[in-house]
C-alpha positions as CSV (number, residue, x, y, z in Angstrom):
1,M,33.0,-12.9,4.1
2,R,29.2,-14.4,4.1
3,I,26.9,-11.3,3.3
4,G,24.7,-11.5,6.5
5,K,28.4,-11.3,8.6
6,L,29.2,-7.9,5.9
7,R,26.2,-6.1,6.9
8,M,26.3,-6.8,10.7
9,L,29.5,-5.2,10.3
10,L,29.2,-2.1,8.1
11,E,26.1,-1.2,10.4
12,Q,29.2,-0.2,12.8
13,Y,29.8,2.1,10.5
14,G,29.4,5.8,10.1
15,E,28.2,7.7,7.0
16,A,31.5,9.2,6.1
17,T,33.1,5.5,7.0
18,L,31.1,3.8,4.7
19,R,31.9,6.1,1.9
20,D,35.9,5.6,2.2
21,V,34.5,2.1,2.2
22,I,32.7,2.2,-0.7
23,V,35.1,4.4,-2.9
24,E,38.2,2.3,-1.9
25,M,36.3,-0.5,-2.8
26,Y,35.1,1.0,-6.3
27,R,39.2,1.9,-7.0
28,N,39.6,-1.7,-6.8
29,I,37.4,-3.2,-9.1
30,P,38.8,-3.7,-12.4
31,K,37.5,-1.8,-15.2
32,T,36.1,-4.9,-17.3
33,V,34.1,-5.6,-14.2
34,I,32.9,-2.5,-13.3
35,E,31.5,-2.3,-17.2
36,E,30.2,-5.9,-17.2
37,K,28.1,-5.8,-14.1
38,D,26.7,-2.0,-14.6
39,I,28.4,-0.6,-10.9
40,D,28.4,3.2,-12.3
41,F,24.8,2.4,-13.1
42,M,24.4,1.0,-9.3
43,V,26.1,3.5,-7.6
44,S,24.6,6.4,-9.5
45,Q,20.7,5.6,-9.7
46,F,20.4,2.2,-6.8
47,T,16.6,2.1,-6.8
48,R,16.1,2.1,-10.6
49,Y,19.2,-0.4,-10.5
50,K,17.1,-2.3,-8.2
51,E,14.6,-2.2,-9.4
52,Q,15.5,-3.5,-13.1
53,K,17.9,-6.1,-11.6
54,S,14.3,-7.6,-9.9
55,S,12.5,-7.4,-13.1
56,D,15.0,-9.5,-14.6
57,E,15.0,-11.7,-12.3
58,R,11.5,-12.4,-11.7
59,H,10.1,-15.5,-13.9
60,S,8.2,-15.9,-16.6
61,L,4.2,-16.6,-15.9
62,S,4.2,-20.5,-17.0
63,Q,7.5,-20.8,-14.8
64,T,6.2,-19.5,-12.0
65,I,2.9,-21.4,-12.4
66,I,5.1,-24.6,-12.8
67,L,7.1,-23.7,-9.8
68,A,4.4,-22.8,-7.4
69,E,2.2,-25.8,-8.6
70,R,5.6,-27.9,-7.6
71,F,5.5,-25.9,-4.6
72,V,2.3,-26.4,-3.5
73,E,2.5,-30.4,-3.9
74,L,5.8,-31.0,-2.0
75,A,4.7,-29.0,1.1
76,Y,1.2,-30.9,0.9
77,D,3.7,-34.0,0.6
78,H,5.5,-33.3,3.7
79,L,8.5,-33.2,2.0
80,Y,9.8,-29.8,3.4
81,L,9.2,-31.1,6.9
82,V,9.9,-34.6,7.4
83,P,13.5,-36.1,6.3
84,N,13.7,-37.1,2.2
85,Q,15.8,-38.4,-0.6
86,V,14.1,-35.5,-2.4
87,M,15.2,-32.0,-0.5
88,S,17.7,-31.2,1.3
89,E,17.7,-30.2,4.8
90,R,18.9,-27.1,3.7
91,D,15.9,-26.5,1.1
92,Q,13.9,-27.7,3.8
93,K,14.7,-24.6,5.9
94,N,14.8,-21.7,3.0
95,W,11.1,-23.2,2.2
96,Y,10.3,-19.4,2.9
97,I,12.4,-17.8,0.0
98,H,11.5,-19.9,-2.6
99,A,7.4,-18.8,-1.3
100,K,8.2,-15.4,-0.9
101,K,9.7,-14.8,-5.0
102,I,6.6,-17.2,-6.0
103,I,4.4,-14.8,-4.8
104,R,6.0,-12.0,-5.6
105,D,6.2,-13.1,-9.0
106,L,2.2,-13.8,-8.9
107,V,1.6,-11.0,-7.8
108,H,3.1,-9.2,-10.5
109,Y,0.9,-11.0,-13.4
110,A,-2.2,-12.0,-11.5
111,D,-3.8,-8.2,-12.1
112,D,-4.0,-10.0,-16.0
113,E,-3.3,-13.6,-15.3
114,P,-6.4,-15.5,-13.6
115,E,-4.0,-18.9,-13.5
116,A,-1.9,-16.4,-11.7
117,R,-4.8,-15.5,-9.2
118,T,-5.6,-19.1,-8.8
119,M,-2.0,-20.0,-7.8
120,Y,-1.9,-17.2,-5.2
121,E,-5.3,-18.2,-3.9
122,E,-3.7,-22.1,-3.0
123,M,-0.1,-20.4,-1.8
124,F,-2.5,-18.9,0.7
125,L,-4.7,-22.0,1.6
126,L,-1.5,-24.1,1.6
127,L,0.1,-21.1,4.3
128,S,-3.0,-21.2,6.0
129,S,-3.2,-24.6,6.4
130,S,-0.2,-25.3,7.6
131,A,-0.4,-21.9,10.4
132,G,-3.7,-23.4,12.2
133,E,-4.4,-26.8,11.1
134,E,-1.8,-29.2,10.3
135,P,2.3,-28.4,10.3
136,L,3.8,-28.3,6.7
137,F,7.4,-26.5,7.0
138,T,10.0,-26.7,10.2
139,T,8.0,-23.4,11.8
140,S,4.1,-23.1,13.0
141,D,4.1,-19.3,12.0
142,P,4.7,-19.2,8.1
143,F,3.4,-15.9,7.8
144,R,5.6,-14.3,10.3
145,L,9.0,-16.2,8.4
146,L,7.3,-14.5,5.2
147,K,6.9,-11.2,6.5
148,L,3.6,-11.1,5.2
149,S,0.2,-11.1,7.2
150,Q,-2.3,-13.4,6.8
151,T,-4.9,-10.5,6.8
152,T,-3.0,-8.4,4.6
153,M,-2.9,-12.1,1.8
154,L,-6.4,-11.9,1.9
155,S,-7.3,-8.8,1.5
156,Q,-5.2,-9.0,-2.0
157,L,-7.4,-12.2,-2.8
158,I,-10.4,-10.5,-2.1
159,Q,-9.6,-7.9,-4.8
160,Y,-8.7,-11.0,-7.3
161,Y,-12.1,-12.8,-6.5
162,Q,-13.8,-9.1,-8.1
163,L,-11.4,-9.5,-10.7
164,D,-13.2,-13.2,-11.8
165,A,-16.3,-12.9,-10.5
166,P,-19.2,-12.3,-13.0
167,A,-21.5,-10.7,-10.4
168,P,-20.8,-8.6,-7.4
169,A,-22.6,-11.3,-5.2
170,V,-20.1,-14.2,-6.8
171,W,-17.0,-12.7,-5.3
172,I,-19.1,-11.2,-2.3
173,D,-19.8,-14.6,-1.0
174,R,-16.6,-16.5,-1.8
175,S,-15.1,-13.7,-0.1
176,L,-17.6,-14.3,3.3
177,Y,-16.5,-18.3,2.8
178,T,-12.8,-17.9,2.7
179,A,-13.1,-15.3,5.8
180,L,-15.1,-17.6,7.5
181,H,-13.4,-21.1,7.3
182,V,-9.7,-20.3,6.4
183,P,-7.8,-21.5,9.4
184,K,-6.2,-18.9,11.2
185,D,-3.2,-18.3,12.0
186,V,-1.3,-17.4,15.3
187,D,-1.8,-13.5,14.3
188,S,-5.3,-13.4,13.2
189,T,-8.5,-13.9,14.9
190,R,-11.6,-15.0,12.9
191,V,-13.1,-11.0,13.0
192,D,-9.6,-9.6,11.8
193,L,-10.2,-11.8,8.7
194,L,-13.9,-11.4,8.9
195,S,-13.1,-7.5,8.6
196,T,-10.8,-8.0,5.5
197,L,-13.8,-7.6,3.5
198,L,-14.2,-3.9,4.8
199,E,-10.9,-2.2,3.3
200,Q,-12.3,-2.8,-0.2
201,S,-14.2,-0.5,-2.1
202,Y,-17.7,-0.7,-2.3
203,C,-20.7,1.3,-4.4
204,I,-24.0,1.6,-2.4
205,A,-25.7,-1.4,-4.3
206,E,-22.8,-3.5,-3.0
207,W,-22.9,-2.2,0.8
208,N,-26.5,-3.0,0.6
209,L,-25.6,-6.4,-0.9
210,L,-22.8,-7.5,1.6
211,H,-25.2,-6.5,4.2
212,E,-27.8,-8.7,2.8
213,R,-25.6,-11.3,2.5
214,L,-24.2,-11.4,5.8
215,T,-27.7,-10.9,7.2
216,T,-28.6,-14.6,5.6
217,L,-25.6,-16.2,6.4
218,C,-25.4,-15.0,10.3
219,D,-29.2,-17.0,10.5
220,R,-27.8,-20.2,8.9
221,T,-24.5,-20.3,11.6
222,L,-27.1,-19.7,14.1
223,A,-29.2,-22.3,13.4
224,K,-26.4,-24.7,13.2
225,A,-25.3,-23.6,16.7
226,Q,-27.7,-25.4,18.1
227,T,-25.5,-29.0,17.3
228,D,-22.3,-27.4,16.6
229,D,-20.2,-25.9,19.2
230,N,-18.0,-24.3,16.5
231,A,-20.9,-22.4,14.7
232,L,-21.4,-20.1,18.0
233,A,-18.0,-18.7,17.8
234,D,-18.4,-18.3,14.1
235,Y,-21.9,-16.5,14.7
236,Q,-20.2,-14.1,17.0
237,A,-17.4,-13.1,14.7
238,L,-20.5,-12.6,11.5
239,K,-22.2,-10.5,14.1
240,M,-19.0,-8.5,15.1
241,L,-18.2,-8.0,11.2
242,E,-22.3,-6.8,10.7
243,L,-21.6,-4.5,13.5
244,E,-18.5,-2.9,11.9
245,L,-20.5,-2.6,8.6
246,L,-23.1,-0.2,10.1
247,V,-20.5,1.6,12.2
248,E,-18.4,1.9,8.9
249,R,-21.7,2.9,7.1
250,G,-22.8,5.3,10.1
251,L,-25.7,3.3,11.2
252,L,-25.2,4.4,14.6
253,S,-28.6,3.4,15.6
254,E,-29.0,0.3,14.1
255,A,-25.7,-0.4,15.4
256,E,-26.3,0.1,19.3
257,Q,-29.7,-1.1,18.7
258,K,-28.3,-4.8,17.3
259,L,-25.5,-4.5,20.1
260,F,-27.9,-4.8,23.0
261,A,-30.4,-7.0,21.4
262,E,-28.2,-9.2,19.2
263,Y,-24.8,-9.2,20.2
264,I,-24.8,-9.0,23.7
265,P,-26.9,-11.9,24.7
266,F,-24.9,-14.4,22.6
267,F,-21.3,-13.9,24.4
268,S,-20.6,-15.3,28.1
269,H,-19.5,-11.7,29.1
270,R,-21.3,-9.6,27.4
271,S,-18.1,-6.4,28.3
272,E,-16.6,-8.0,25.5
273,P,-18.8,-7.0,22.6
274,F,-19.3,-3.4,24.4
275,K,-15.8,-3.4,24.4
276,V,-15.0,-4.0,20.6
277,Y,-18.3,-1.6,19.5
278,V,-16.6,1.5,21.9
279,N,-13.7,0.8,20.0
280,M,-15.0,0.9,16.5
281,L,-16.7,4.1,17.5
282,E,-13.4,5.2,18.6
283,S,-11.4,4.3,15.2
284,H,-14.3,5.7,13.3
285,G,-13.9,9.0,14.8
286,H,-17.3,9.2,16.5
287,T,-15.9,10.7,19.5
288,N,-19.2,11.8,21.4
289,E,-20.6,8.6,20.9
290,T,-18.0,6.9,22.2
291,K,-18.1,9.1,25.4
292,R,-21.6,8.8,26.0
293,L,-21.1,4.8,25.4
294,R,-18.5,4.9,28.3
295,R,-20.3,6.4,30.5
296,L,-22.9,4.0,29.5
297,A,-21.2,1.3,30.6
298,K,-20.9,2.5,33.7
299,E,-23.8,3.5,34.8
300,K,-25.0,-0.5,33.5
301,R,-21.7,-1.4,35.6
302,I,-20.0,-3.0,32.1
303,Q,-16.5,-3.2,32.7
304,L,-13.9,-1.9,30.0
């Protein structure tokens, strides 16, 4: 019986029946197998058993890097997508199993090993490219298949940028660039990706630096908007990040002033940035401000 079918079958049983099944199976396992497979340890301390098994199955750093480089190379050569002599159809369909193990092992080593951090970024960019630029796998939603969101992976990557950066400005600029330019998957917006910067830990000086870098980037992007249609969309997303940053820091007067003077004029529907701003206030616990803005929306006939 296959494992999948076994799982489905066991889901039909109650706890008492499951206990009886396990006891009966244990009774029929030869003693030599119980000792060899450490069945007693598995039954008595299942969580520790799984952790140990996972550790035992983990590849070394050098093996992980080789596997990751090979995976990336095969993907960009479209060998997970088109029929070829190198890879079987089964391996093509099961690409995500290999990817999941590679990412797991890279995360294990990444805090201490720059090579692992570099390959983690390569894996992230590969999956993002496949999701939002050109298909590289048999699915158009690679992050969904991995059960790992693009924003979660980007947030982790930004933490690795911090480990490698000689100064805060370096990782902040690098993070802004990646969040702004990486292809989006089906479950992410550009604002979602940029907002991962606000999930990081900042001191006051770093908050100020992020705001400064963001303001500069907004000005540069707006300057390009006259000749580049995509630049206007990028500008809107960057301004939304700035708005969220101001709300995060409690600078509500500055945020509201910018909302009407700098944000709404650059959206085709003024209700969109207003609605986002009200939701930001609500999510950060600014109840009184939220109520006031909702009343203001009615006065100005802004649909929420």
